[in-house]
C-alpha positions as CSV (number, residue, x, y, z in Angstrom):
1,M,-22.9,110.5,-189.2
2,N,-23.5,107.4,-187.2
3,P,-27.1,106.8,-185.9
4,I,-27.6,106.8,-182.2
5,H,-28.1,103.3,-181.0
6,P,-31.3,102.7,-178.9
7,K,-29.3,100.9,-176.2
8,R,-27.1,104.0,-175.9
9,I,-30.2,106.1,-175.2
10,S,-31.4,103.8,-172.5
11,M,-28.0,103.5,-170.8
12,S,-27.4,107.3,-170.9
13,L,-30.8,107.9,-169.4
14,I,-30.1,105.4,-166.6
15,A,-26.8,107.2,-165.8
16,L,-28.6,110.6,-165.9
17,F,-31.3,109.5,-163.5
18,A,-28.6,108.1,-161.2
19,I,-26.8,111.5,-161.2
20,L,-30.1,113.3,-160.6
21,A,-30.9,110.9,-157.8
22,I,-27.6,111.7,-156.0
23,S,-28.2,115.4,-156.5
24,F,-31.8,115.2,-155.3
25,G,-30.7,113.2,-152.2
26,A,-28.1,115.9,-151.3
27,A,-30.6,118.7,-151.9
28,I,-33.2,117.5,-149.4
29,P,-33.2,120.3,-146.7
30,A,-31.3,119.4,-143.5
31,H,-32.1,120.7,-140.1
32,A,-29.3,122.9,-138.8
33,D,-27.2,121.7,-135.8
34,G,-28.0,123.5,-132.5
35,L,-30.7,123.8,-129.9
36,L,-29.8,126.7,-127.8
37,F,-28.1,128.7,-130.6
38,M,-28.3,127.4,-134.1
39,E,-27.5,129.2,-137.4
40,G,-28.4,132.6,-136.0
41,V,-31.5,131.4,-133.9
42,Y,-31.7,131.4,-130.1
43,R,-34.0,129.0,-128.4
44,Q,-35.6,129.7,-125.0
45,P,-35.6,127.3,-122.0
46,S,-38.8,125.5,-121.0
47,I,-37.8,126.1,-117.3
48,S,-35.6,129.0,-116.0
49,H,-35.1,129.2,-112.2
50,V,-32.9,131.9,-110.7
51,N,-32.1,131.5,-107.0
52,V,-30.1,134.2,-105.3
53,L,-28.5,134.5,-101.8
54,I,-27.3,138.0,-100.8
55,K,-25.2,138.0,-97.7
56,D,-23.2,141.1,-96.5
57,K,-23.4,142.7,-100.0
58,I,-22.1,139.6,-101.7
59,A,-24.6,137.9,-104.1
60,T,-24.5,134.3,-105.2
61,T,-26.7,133.5,-108.1
62,T,-27.6,130.0,-109.2
63,L,-29.3,129.7,-112.6
64,E,-31.0,126.4,-113.5
65,Q,-32.4,126.0,-117.0
66,T,-34.0,123.1,-118.9
67,F,-33.9,122.9,-122.7
68,R,-35.3,120.3,-125.1
69,N,-33.7,118.9,-128.2
70,P,-36.7,118.2,-130.5
71,F,-34.6,116.6,-133.3
72,G,-34.0,113.0,-133.9
73,K,-30.3,113.5,-133.9
74,Q,-27.5,114.6,-131.7
75,V,-27.2,118.4,-131.4
76,N,-24.0,120.5,-131.0
77,A,-25.1,123.8,-129.4
78,V,-23.7,126.8,-127.7
79,Y,-25.3,127.5,-124.3
80,V,-25.3,131.2,-123.3
81,A,-25.9,132.5,-119.7
82,P,-26.0,136.1,-118.7
83,V,-23.2,136.3,-116.2
84,P,-22.5,140.0,-115.4
85,S,-19.2,141.7,-115.9
86,G,-17.1,141.6,-112.8
87,A,-18.8,138.4,-111.5
88,T,-16.8,135.3,-110.6
89,L,-18.1,132.0,-112.1
90,T,-18.0,129.4,-109.3
91,S,-19.5,126.3,-110.9
92,F,-21.1,124.9,-114.0
93,A,-23.0,121.6,-114.1
94,E,-25.2,119.5,-116.5
95,Q,-27.9,117.1,-115.5
96,I,-27.3,113.7,-117.0
97,D,-29.5,110.7,-116.4
98,G,-31.2,112.5,-113.6
99,Q,-28.0,113.5,-111.8
100,W,-26.1,116.7,-111.6
101,V,-22.6,116.3,-113.0
102,E,-20.3,119.2,-112.0
103,A,-17.9,120.5,-114.5
104,K,-14.2,119.8,-113.8
105,I,-11.6,122.4,-114.4
106,K,-8.7,121.0,-116.4
107,T,-6.0,122.3,-118.7
108,S,-7.5,123.5,-122.0
109,E,-5.8,120.6,-123.9
110,D,-7.2,117.9,-121.6
111,A,-10.6,119.5,-121.4
112,K,-10.9,119.7,-125.2
113,A,-9.8,116.0,-125.5
114,D,-12.4,114.8,-123.0
115,F,-15.1,116.9,-124.8
116,D,-14.2,115.6,-128.2
117,N,-14.0,112.0,-127.0
118,A,-17.5,112.2,-125.4
119,A,-19.0,114.0,-128.4
120,N,-17.6,111.4,-130.9
121,K,-19.3,108.7,-128.8
122,G,-22.6,110.4,-128.9
123,Q,-22.5,111.1,-125.1
124,D,-23.6,114.2,-123.2
125,A,-20.8,116.8,-123.0
126,A,-20.1,120.5,-122.4
127,L,-17.0,122.6,-122.7
128,S,-16.4,126.2,-121.6
129,S,-13.1,127.7,-122.5
130,A,-11.6,131.0,-123.7
131,T,-11.6,129.5,-127.3
132,V,-15.3,128.7,-127.6
133,N,-16.8,131.0,-130.3
134,L,-19.3,133.5,-128.9
135,P,-22.6,133.6,-130.8
136,P,-23.4,137.0,-132.5
137,N,-25.1,140.0,-130.9
138,L,-23.8,139.2,-127.4
139,D,-21.4,141.2,-125.2
140,P,-18.4,139.0,-124.4
141,K,-17.9,140.9,-121.2
142,T,-21.2,140.0,-119.7
143,T,-22.0,136.5,-121.0
144,F,-20.9,133.0,-120.1
145,H,-21.0,130.6,-123.0
146,T,-20.1,127.0,-123.5
147,S,-20.3,124.2,-126.1
148,I,-22.9,121.5,-125.3
149,V,-23.7,118.2,-126.9
150,L,-27.3,117.0,-126.5
151,P,-28.6,113.5,-127.5
152,P,-31.5,113.1,-129.9
153,Q,-35.0,114.1,-128.7
154,S,-33.8,114.6,-125.1
155,E,-34.4,117.1,-122.4
156,R,-31.4,118.4,-120.5
157,S,-30.8,120.9,-117.7
158,V,-27.8,123.1,-116.9
159,R,-26.8,125.0,-113.8
160,V,-24.5,128.0,-113.6
161,T,-23.4,129.6,-110.3
162,Y,-21.6,132.9,-110.0
163,T,-20.7,135.4,-107.2
164,E,-20.6,139.2,-107.4
165,V,-20.1,142.2,-105.1
166,L,-23.2,144.3,-105.4
167,I,-23.3,147.9,-106.5
168,G,-24.7,150.3,-103.9
169,S,-24.1,152.7,-101.1
170,V,-24.4,152.2,-97.3
171,G,-28.1,153.2,-97.4
172,L,-29.1,151.3,-100.6
173,T,-28.0,148.1,-102.3
174,R,-29.1,147.0,-105.8
175,Y,-29.1,143.5,-107.3
176,T,-29.6,143.0,-111.0
177,Y,-30.2,139.8,-112.9
178,P,-29.7,140.5,-116.7
179,L,-33.0,138.9,-117.7
180,S,-33.3,140.9,-120.9
181,N,-30.6,138.9,-122.6
182,T,-33.5,136.6,-123.5
183,N,-34.7,139.3,-125.9
184,L,-32.6,137.5,-128.5
185,S,-35.6,135.2,-129.0
186,D,-39.3,135.8,-129.2
187,E,-40.1,132.4,-127.8
188,P,-41.6,132.4,-124.3
189,V,-40.0,130.9,-121.2
190,G,-42.3,128.2,-120.0
191,D,-41.7,128.6,-116.2
192,L,-39.7,131.6,-115.0
193,L,-38.8,132.0,-111.3
194,V,-36.5,134.6,-109.6
195,D,-36.1,134.1,-105.8
196,V,-33.8,136.5,-104.0
197,K,-33.0,135.9,-100.3
198,V,-31.2,138.7,-98.4
199,V,-29.4,138.3,-95.1
200,E,-27.5,141.2,-93.6
201,N,-25.8,142.1,-90.3
202,D,-27.6,145.4,-90.1
203,E,-31.4,146.0,-90.2
204,I,-33.0,145.9,-93.6
205,R,-35.6,148.6,-93.8
206,A,-37.3,148.4,-97.3
207,V,-37.2,145.8,-100.0
208,Y,-38.7,146.4,-103.4
209,S,-38.3,145.8,-107.1
210,P,-38.4,148.7,-109.5
211,S,-38.7,146.3,-112.5
212,H,-41.1,143.5,-111.5
213,T,-44.0,142.7,-109.2
214,V,-42.5,140.6,-106.3
215,E,-43.9,139.0,-103.2
216,V,-41.8,140.0,-100.2
217,S,-41.7,138.1,-96.9
218,R,-39.7,139.0,-93.8
219,G,-38.5,136.4,-91.3
220,G,-36.7,139.0,-89.2
221,K,-35.4,142.5,-89.2
222,N,-32.1,141.4,-90.9
223,D,-33.5,139.2,-93.6
224,A,-36.0,139.2,-96.5
225,D,-37.2,137.0,-99.4
226,A,-38.5,138.4,-102.7
227,V,-40.0,136.1,-105.3
228,Y,-41.1,136.8,-108.9
229,R,-42.8,134.0,-110.9
230,A,-44.4,133.9,-114.3
231,Q,-45.3,131.3,-117.0
232,N,-45.0,131.6,-120.8
233,V,-43.5,135.0,-120.8
234,V,-40.9,136.7,-123.1
235,P,-38.7,138.6,-120.7
236,R,-38.1,142.2,-121.9
237,Q,-36.6,143.8,-118.8
238,D,-33.7,143.1,-116.4
239,F,-34.8,142.0,-113.0
240,E,-33.8,144.5,-110.2
241,L,-34.2,144.3,-106.4
242,V,-33.3,147.2,-104.1
243,Y,-33.1,147.2,-100.3
244,T,-32.2,150.0,-97.9
245,Q,-30.4,150.0,-94.6
246,S,-29.0,152.5,-92.1
247,N,-27.2,155.6,-93.2
248,E,-23.7,155.7,-91.8
249,R,-21.2,158.1,-93.5
250,F,-19.0,155.3,-94.8
251,G,-20.0,151.7,-94.4
252,L,-17.7,148.7,-94.4
253,N,-18.4,145.0,-94.7
254,L,-15.7,142.2,-94.6
255,A,-16.1,138.5,-95.3
256,S,-13.3,136.1,-94.7
257,Y,-12.6,132.4,-95.3
258,R,-10.0,130.0,-93.9
259,A,-9.7,126.6,-95.5
260,P,-9.1,123.7,-93.1
261,D,-6.0,122.7,-95.0
262,E,-4.5,126.1,-95.6
263,Q,-2.5,128.2,-93.1
264,D,-3.5,131.6,-94.6
265,G,-7.0,132.9,-95.2
266,Y,-8.8,135.0,-97.8
267,F,-10.9,138.2,-97.4
268,V,-13.1,140.5,-99.4
269,L,-13.9,144.0,-98.1
270,V,-16.6,146.3,-99.4
271,A,-16.6,150.0,-98.4
272,A,-19.3,152.4,-99.6
273,P,-20.4,156.0,-98.9
274,Q,-23.8,157.0,-97.5
275,L,-26.7,157.5,-99.9
276,D,-27.1,161.2,-99.4
277,V,-24.2,163.7,-98.9
278,Q,-24.0,167.5,-98.7
279,K,-22.8,169.3,-101.7
280,S,-19.9,170.5,-99.6
281,E,-18.8,166.9,-99.1
282,V,-18.5,166.2,-102.9
283,V,-14.9,166.6,-103.7
284,Q,-14.1,169.4,-106.2
285,K,-12.1,168.1,-109.1
286,D,-10.2,168.8,-112.4
287,F,-11.4,166.8,-115.5
288,V,-9.4,166.2,-118.7
289,F,-11.6,164.7,-121.5
290,V,-9.3,163.1,-124.1
291,L,-11.1,162.2,-127.4
292,D,-9.8,160.1,-130.2
293,R,-10.7,161.6,-133.6
294,S,-8.7,159.2,-135.8
295,G,-10.1,157.9,-139.1
296,S,-11.6,154.8,-137.5
297,M,-14.0,157.0,-135.4
298,Q,-15.7,158.2,-138.5
299,G,-19.5,158.4,-138.6
300,Q,-22.1,157.9,-135.9
301,K,-19.5,156.8,-133.3
302,F,-17.7,160.1,-133.4
303,D,-21.0,162.1,-133.3
304,Q,-22.1,160.1,-130.2
305,A,-18.7,160.6,-128.6
306,K,-18.8,164.4,-129.1
307,D,-22.4,164.5,-127.7
308,A,-21.3,162.5,-124.7
309,V,-18.3,164.9,-124.0
310,K,-20.6,167.9,-124.2
311,K,-23.1,166.3,-121.7
312,M,-20.2,165.5,-119.3
313,L,-19.1,169.1,-119.5
314,A,-22.7,170.2,-118.7
315,A,-22.8,167.9,-115.7
316,L,-19.6,169.3,-114.0
317,N,-20.2,170.5,-110.4
318,P,-19.6,174.0,-109.2
319,G,-16.0,174.6,-108.5
320,D,-14.8,171.9,-111.0
321,R,-12.3,172.8,-113.7
322,F,-11.7,171.1,-117.1
323,T,-10.1,171.0,-120.5
324,V,-10.6,168.9,-123.6
325,I,-7.9,167.3,-125.7
326,T,-8.4,165.6,-129.1
327,F,-5.8,163.5,-131.0
328,D,-5.1,161.8,-134.3
329,D,-1.5,161.8,-135.6
330,N,-1.2,165.0,-133.6
331,V,-2.6,166.4,-130.3
332,T,-5.0,169.4,-130.3
333,P,-6.1,170.8,-126.9
334,Y,-9.0,173.1,-126.2
335,S,-6.7,174.7,-123.6
336,N,-3.3,173.7,-122.4
337,E,-4.4,174.6,-118.9
338,L,-7.4,173.8,-116.8
339,V,-10.2,176.4,-117.1
340,S,-13.3,177.3,-115.0
341,L,-16.9,176.5,-115.8
342,D,-17.6,180.0,-117.3
343,R,-15.9,178.7,-120.5
344,R,-18.0,175.6,-120.6
345,E,-20.3,176.7,-123.5
346,N,-17.4,177.8,-125.6
347,A,-15.7,174.4,-125.1
348,Q,-18.9,172.6,-126.0
349,Q,-19.0,174.5,-129.3
350,W,-15.4,173.7,-129.9
351,V,-16.2,170.0,-129.5
352,T,-19.1,170.3,-131.9
353,N,-16.8,171.6,-134.6
354,L,-14.2,168.8,-134.3
355,Q,-13.5,166.8,-137.5
356,I,-12.1,163.3,-138.2
357,A,-8.5,163.2,-139.2
358,G,-5.6,160.6,-139.4
359,G,-3.9,158.1,-137.1
360,T,-3.9,157.2,-133.4
361,N,-1.1,158.7,-131.3
362,I,-2.1,157.4,-127.9
363,N,1.2,158.1,-126.2
364,A,1.4,161.8,-127.1
365,A,-2.3,162.4,-126.1
366,L,-1.8,160.7,-122.8
367,L,1.3,162.7,-121.9
368,A,-0.4,165.9,-123.0
369,A,-3.3,165.1,-120.6
370,L,-1.1,164.4,-117.7
371,K,0.8,167.7,-118.2
372,T,-2.4,169.6,-117.4
373,V,-2.2,168.7,-113.7
374,D,-2.1,171.6,-111.2
375,K,0.8,170.6,-109.0
376,S,0.0,173.3,-106.5
377,S,-3.4,171.8,-105.8
378,N,-4.5,168.7,-104.0
379,R,-7.7,168.3,-106.1
380,P,-8.1,165.0,-107.9
381,H,-7.0,165.4,-111.5
382,I,-9.2,163.0,-113.5
383,V,-8.2,162.0,-117.1
384,V,-11.0,160.3,-119.1
385,F,-9.3,158.8,-122.1
386,L,-11.5,157.5,-125.0
387,T,-10.2,155.6,-128.0
388,D,-11.4,153.0,-130.5
389,G,-8.1,151.6,-131.7
390,Q,-4.5,150.6,-131.3
391,P,-1.6,153.0,-131.1
392,S,-0.5,153.5,-134.8
393,T,1.6,156.6,-134.8
394,G,4.4,158.0,-132.5
395,I,5.4,155.6,-129.8
396,T,3.4,152.4,-130.4
397,A,5.1,149.9,-128.1
398,I,2.7,149.2,-125.2
399,P,5.4,148.7,-122.5
400,Q,6.9,152.0,-123.5
401,I,3.6,153.9,-123.4
402,L,2.9,152.5,-119.9
403,D,6.4,153.4,-118.7
404,N,6.0,156.9,-120.0
405,A,2.7,157.3,-118.1
406,R,4.3,156.0,-114.9
407,K,7.1,158.6,-115.2
408,A,4.8,161.5,-116.0
409,I,1.9,160.9,-113.6
410,Q,1.5,163.0,-110.4
411,S,-0.1,161.9,-107.2
412,Q,-3.2,163.9,-107.9
413,S,-3.9,162.2,-111.3
414,R,-6.2,159.3,-112.0
415,I,-6.7,157.7,-115.4
416,Y,-10.1,156.4,-116.5
417,T,-10.2,154.7,-119.9
418,V,-13.0,154.0,-122.4
419,G,-12.5,151.5,-125.2
420,V,-14.9,151.5,-128.1
421,G,-15.4,148.6,-130.5
422,A,-13.6,145.3,-131.1
423,D,-10.2,146.6,-132.2
424,V,-9.4,148.5,-129.0
425,N,-6.3,147.5,-127.0
426,Q,-7.9,146.2,-123.8
427,P,-4.7,145.2,-122.0
428,L,-3.3,148.8,-122.5
429,L,-6.4,150.6,-121.4
430,G,-7.0,148.2,-118.5
431,T,-3.5,148.5,-117.1
432,L,-3.5,152.3,-117.5
433,A,-6.7,152.5,-115.3
434,Q,-5.6,149.8,-112.8
435,E,-2.2,151.3,-112.1
436,N,-3.5,154.9,-111.7
437,R,-6.5,154.6,-109.4
438,G,-9.1,154.4,-112.2
439,T,-11.4,152.0,-113.9
440,A,-11.7,150.8,-117.5
441,M,-14.9,150.6,-119.5
442,F,-15.3,148.8,-122.8
443,V,-18.2,149.5,-125.2
444,T,-19.2,147.1,-127.9
445,S,-20.1,148.2,-131.5
446,T,-23.7,147.3,-130.8
447,E,-24.0,149.5,-127.7
448,Q,-25.1,153.2,-127.7
449,L,-21.8,155.1,-126.9
450,E,-23.5,158.3,-125.7
451,S,-25.7,156.4,-123.2
452,S,-22.7,154.3,-122.0
453,L,-20.5,157.3,-121.5
454,S,-23.3,159.2,-119.6
455,K,-23.5,156.3,-117.1
456,F,-19.8,156.1,-116.9
457,Y,-19.5,159.8,-116.0
458,A,-22.4,159.5,-113.5
459,A,-20.3,156.8,-111.7
460,I,-17.2,159.0,-111.4
461,G,-18.7,162.5,-111.4
462,S,-19.0,162.9,-107.6
463,P,-16.0,161.7,-105.6
464,V,-16.6,161.7,-101.9
465,L,-13.3,160.3,-100.5
466,I,-10.0,160.2,-102.4
467,D,-6.5,158.9,-101.7
468,L,-7.9,155.9,-99.9
469,A,-5.8,153.7,-97.6
470,L,-6.7,150.8,-95.3
471,D,-5.0,149.9,-92.0
472,F,-5.9,146.5,-90.7
473,G,-4.4,146.9,-87.3
474,G,-2.5,143.9,-86.1
475,M,-3.7,141.6,-88.9
476,D,-1.0,140.6,-91.4
477,V,-2.6,141.3,-94.9
478,Y,-0.9,140.7,-98.2
479,D,-1.4,140.1,-101.9
480,V,-4.1,142.8,-102.1
481,Y,-6.1,143.7,-105.2
482,P,-6.6,146.4,-106.5
483,N,-3.4,148.2,-105.6
484,P,-3.4,151.2,-105.4
485,L,-7.0,151.7,-104.1
486,P,-9.3,153.7,-106.3
487,D,-11.3,156.7,-105.1
488,M,-14.8,156.3,-103.6
489,F,-17.7,157.9,-105.5
490,L,-21.2,158.7,-104.6
491,G,-23.4,155.7,-105.4
492,G,-20.5,153.3,-105.8
493,Q,-18.2,151.3,-103.6
494,V,-14.6,150.1,-103.3
495,V,-14.0,146.4,-103.3
496,V,-10.7,145.0,-101.9
497,T,-9.6,141.3,-101.9
498,G,-6.5,139.8,-100.4
499,R,-4.9,137.1,-98.2
500,Y,-4.2,137.3,-94.4
501,R,-2.2,135.5,-91.7
502,G,-3.5,135.1,-88.2
503,S,-7.1,135.4,-87.1
504,G,-9.5,137.0,-84.7
505,P,-11.0,140.5,-84.3
506,T,-9.1,143.6,-85.3
507,K,-9.6,147.3,-85.8
508,V,-9.7,148.6,-89.4
509,N,-9.1,152.3,-90.3
510,L,-10.3,153.7,-93.6
511,T,-8.5,157.0,-94.4
512,G,-8.7,159.5,-97.2
513,T,-9.2,163.2,-97.9
514,I,-12.4,165.2,-98.5
515,N,-11.6,168.5,-100.3
516,G,-8.1,168.6,-98.8
517,Q,-9.2,167.7,-95.3
518,P,-8.0,164.3,-93.9
519,H,-10.8,161.9,-92.9
520,T,-10.6,158.6,-90.9
521,S,-13.4,156.1,-90.3
522,T,-12.7,153.4,-87.7
523,Y,-14.4,150.0,-87.5
524,E,-14.0,147.9,-84.4
525,N,-14.1,144.2,-84.0
526,I,-13.8,143.3,-87.7
527,K,-13.3,139.5,-87.5
528,F,-10.9,137.5,-89.6
529,L,-11.9,133.8,-89.3
530,G,-9.5,131.1,-88.1
531,T,-9.4,127.4,-88.6
532,Q,-11.7,126.9,-85.6
533,D,-14.4,129.1,-87.1
534,D,-17.2,127.9,-89.4
535,S,-16.3,129.7,-92.7
536,K,-18.3,127.5,-95.0
537,P,-20.9,130.3,-95.8
538,Y,-18.0,132.2,-97.2
539,E,-16.5,129.6,-99.6
540,Y,-16.9,132.0,-102.5
541,V,-14.3,134.4,-101.1
542,P,-11.1,132.6,-102.3
543,R,-12.4,132.6,-105.9
544,L,-13.1,136.4,-105.8
545,W,-9.4,136.9,-104.8
546,A,-8.1,134.4,-107.3
547,Q,-10.1,135.8,-110.1
548,R,-8.6,139.3,-109.6
549,K,-5.1,137.9,-109.3
550,V,-5.6,135.9,-112.5
551,D,-7.0,139.0,-114.3
552,S,-3.9,141.0,-113.2
553,L,-1.5,138.3,-114.4
554,I,-3.2,137.8,-117.8
555,R,-3.2,141.6,-118.4
556,K,0.6,141.6,-117.7
557,L,1.1,138.6,-120.0
558,Q,-0.8,140.3,-122.8
559,I,1.4,143.4,-122.5
560,E,4.8,141.9,-121.8
561,G,4.5,138.7,-123.8
562,P,4.8,135.0,-122.8
563,N,6.4,134.3,-119.4
564,P,6.5,130.6,-118.5
565,A,6.4,131.2,-114.7
566,A,3.4,133.6,-115.0
567,I,1.6,131.2,-117.3
568,E,2.1,128.3,-114.8
569,T,0.8,130.5,-112.0
570,V,-2.3,131.4,-114.0
571,K,-2.8,127.7,-114.9
572,A,-2.4,126.6,-111.2
573,L,-4.8,129.3,-110.0
574,G,-7.4,128.2,-112.6
575,L,-7.1,124.6,-111.7
576,K,-7.2,125.2,-107.9
577,Y,-10.0,127.8,-107.8
578,N,-12.1,126.5,-110.8
579,I,-11.5,129.6,-113.0
580,V,-11.7,129.5,-116.8
581,T,-8.5,131.1,-118.2
582,P,-6.7,131.0,-121.5
583,Y,-5.0,127.9,-120.2
584,T,-7.9,126.1,-118.3
585,S,-11.4,125.1,-119.2
586,F,-14.6,123.7,-117.7
587,V,-15.6,120.3,-119.1
588,V,-18.6,118.1,-118.4
589,T,-18.8,114.5,-119.7
590,S,-21.2,111.7,-119.1
591,P,-20.3,109.7,-116.1
592,N,-20.9,106.5,-118.2
593,N,-18.1,106.9,-120.6
594,N,-18.2,103.2,-121.7
595,N,-21.5,103.4,-123.6
596,P,-21.0,103.0,-127.3
597,A,-22.2,105.7,-129.6
598,P,-25.9,105.2,-130.5
599,L,-26.5,104.2,-134.1
600,P,-29.2,106.0,-136.1
601,R,-32.6,104.4,-136.0
602,T,-32.6,104.0,-139.8
603,G,-30.1,104.4,-142.5
604,L,-26.3,103.8,-142.6
605,P,-24.2,105.3,-139.8
606,F,-21.9,107.1,-142.1
607,L,-24.9,108.7,-143.8
608,Y,-26.3,110.0,-140.5
609,V,-26.8,113.6,-141.8
610,D,-30.2,114.8,-140.9
611,D,-33.8,113.9,-140.2
612,Y,-34.2,112.7,-143.8
613,R,-31.4,110.1,-143.4
614,T,-33.7,107.2,-144.5
615,V,-34.5,108.8,-147.8
616,N,-31.0,110.1,-148.2
617,T,-29.6,106.6,-147.7
618,A,-32.0,105.0,-150.2
619,L,-31.4,107.6,-152.8
620,I,-27.7,107.7,-152.5
621,V,-27.2,104.0,-152.5
622,S,-29.7,103.6,-155.4
623,G,-28.0,106.4,-157.3
624,T,-24.6,104.9,-156.8
625,L,-25.8,101.4,-158.0
626,L,-27.5,102.9,-161.0
627,T,-24.4,104.9,-161.9
628,L,-22.2,101.8,-161.7
629,I,-24.8,99.8,-163.9
630,G,-24.9,102.7,-166.3
631,L,-21.2,102.9,-166.7
632,F,-20.9,99.2,-167.1
633,S,-23.7,99.1,-169.7
634,F,-22.1,102.1,-171.5
635,A,-18.8,100.2,-171.8
636,I,-20.5,97.1,-173.2
637,V,-22.4,99.1,-175.8
638,R,-19.2,100.9,-176.8
639,R,-17.3,97.6,-177.2
640,N,-20.2,96.1,-179.4
641,T,-20.3,99.2,-181.5
642,R,-16.5,99.0,-182.2
643,K,-17.0,95.3,-183.2
644,Q,-19.8,96.2,-185.6
645,G,-17.6,99.0,-187.1
């Protein structure tokens, strides 16, 4: 056995220490990238100001927030803003070098290239597109999110503006700002302000907030200003503001806009019932509750769904009729015909005893529900269809399912859909509702299904005007959404957007039926603005129309597959009206794109890893040199040993 040479020991130790030095350098903890959302952590703004203008039931919300990057390096973050479902995003901006830089709408490919180019140069940048990954624990239906690049140890502000039609009745209007989205972090907001200004055509009677203490000032009988302000608070509740007005039976507001360079105009119309109605004025109806009991509904989800159906049965009004249908591979009805409320308790027990079974035969369940319509009656026949998955048995082709529904549905029927979880087919459920005078609701896996369904039923449980139609007199109106019009329910409203030719005042008739009796409300001197009118206050109207047209086209593309003409239309609408679509994105880049990327204050640029870059640089470079010396020395020792042998 050959003795170990002392030089071998020294050279081996040098090599070992070099390897340990490299390992130690790599093991030094690195700060995670992100300021607003980073590795599961949400950071609060130091300043959050919410300014709202409500005019004729249309609210424009502008959110300005300031964040700080405390790290000595560039941060790639995801900014999240609570934009409600149904709102139309009108602009996004970032403050760079003291100036607001508005996002530009571009094709998704061009926007991504601009963002990557700015980020690689170490410049400020932000990107909002359909492909930006949403951070966890957020509802994608109610949240605007965008990628943002922030320089080292900098303070940056962002601004988001969106427009929405408010929920309410003629007598009462409610505005909600989803402030409780900030519950994702226990950090306080340094300076929080919510300022809501209301301007209406009719007298405003009362203004109050059921959620926060506000200061209300009145400049006149038709306007009001409510302000909430706090420092260093962790918001735990959504902000709500309610104001009341006169109580007509059915109210109607119309806002129009005519661009100077366009021949045709845009309009949005909001119709709502009065706050209080007599029970005799609530339309009697027939309900069919369709419940998915396939294997994927297993567990708490199915228990909550059953409890919700039982509560909806309990809430039916006198004179209503109902049945319940469940489905898996097969369809099982409580009754093939509509039954009266004296069988309600028996039906509730039947629902309690339901068990989970096999696949998801959506087509058969839908056709079975539509067959229960009473063709001899003019009562609304309302199908509430709940599922958590995709059609997996029977007819599974989406176009075929929709075509079968079109052929089977009667004029009395409406279809309301409820999708549960991430795997649900949203295009199918959305189209079923839109084509058949209904609405679609989607519940995430983190939401309480029973509570969501209870609110859903409350919104559709009391129809007050059905089979709606609008007559715009001599005004030429076209490209209207939605089509057909949905029913009007107590506590809700009907929102209609479209294009028009011509201008001036016109008479609008809203017609429908109440318990089989025809009803007409007439509104005189409804004005459609012309090129000679000042329509600047209504610049938001074209985007409301364009957003609904885009939604309709995208839903059609998702069902029927790629269509070059439709894709180009969506892209053109997105670019013209500043709408984020699967083919267009918002992008913000620094106006000074010629600045070179800043080098790290210490260390080598290619080793710019984290806040320990100086130590990392020294250890890695030293380790590499020691390794090379060790290997060189080892080779010399080995050669000398061979010579001695």
